[in-house]
N, C-alpha and C positions, 0 to 999 in steps of 0.2 A: 387727840387724835389718837386712834389705838395703837398699842404696840405693837408690834410685827411677832410671829408664832412663830415654838420649836416646837413640832409635832414629833412624840416619841408615838412608835406604833412596835407592838409589843406580845406577842400572848398567852407571856406568863407574866400574872399578875405581881408577881413578888418583885421578879424584877425590873416590871413598868412600875411599881414602887418606886425600887429605888430611884431607876434613870429618873423620873419628875422632882421626886426628892431634892437628888442633885445638879437638875437643873436648873430648879425654881434658889439652891442656895447660891448657886453661879450666877443667874441670870436674868433672875425677876427683876433684876433694875432697870433691865433696857428691854426685855422679853417676855411674852405669855406663851405656858408651858401649857398644851393641850397633851394628852395621851389618850390613845385608841389601842381597844383589843386586839383591833383584829385590820386588814387589811381593806375589809367593808365600812368600816369603822370609822380607819384613815379619810378613803375617800369619799365620804359625808360631810367630815370635818372640811376637808380641801374641798370642796362643792360649796359650802355655809358658808368658810372665809372668802373663798372668791369674788359671791358676788356682795358679800356684804363690802368688797373692797379691801379686807386687810391682808397686806401680806404676810406669806406664809418666809420665814428666811431660809428656813431647814428640815426637811422629813429625817431624821433616824428612824431608819425601818430592822430593829432584832432579826438574825439569819430565824430563827421562829417562824416569824410572821410575815417570809417568803411564800410566795404560794406562785405556779407559774403565772405567768405575764404578771408578778406583782413590781416588776420593779417600772417597765413597762406602765401601767397605768397609772405610778405616781409618779412620774414623772410630767408624765402628758396631762396629770390635774394642775402636779403642782406644777406647769411651763418652766418658768427661771429661776427655780427654788434650787439648791444642791437639798440632792436625795445621797445619806451616806445610808451605808447595808451595814451591819455589825453583823460578827458572829464567826463562828468557825462552823 
């Protein structure tokens, strides 16, 4: 059975790398970590995961990845998944 996914989204490549490393260090035993550098890439991942029947446990989107309507789009794509927007 496939592990559920933690999806992180941020356009800051360095920050996204740090997030990916931290999530893998803490949660790789129970989750697969997937990262995207744009909201569009995140939506593609969500569509692929849904088509594969793989559960998405969390979408973590950095404030810099925010664009008009992205919160609504991610929530619609992720359905019953927690979506956490981070940043200031």
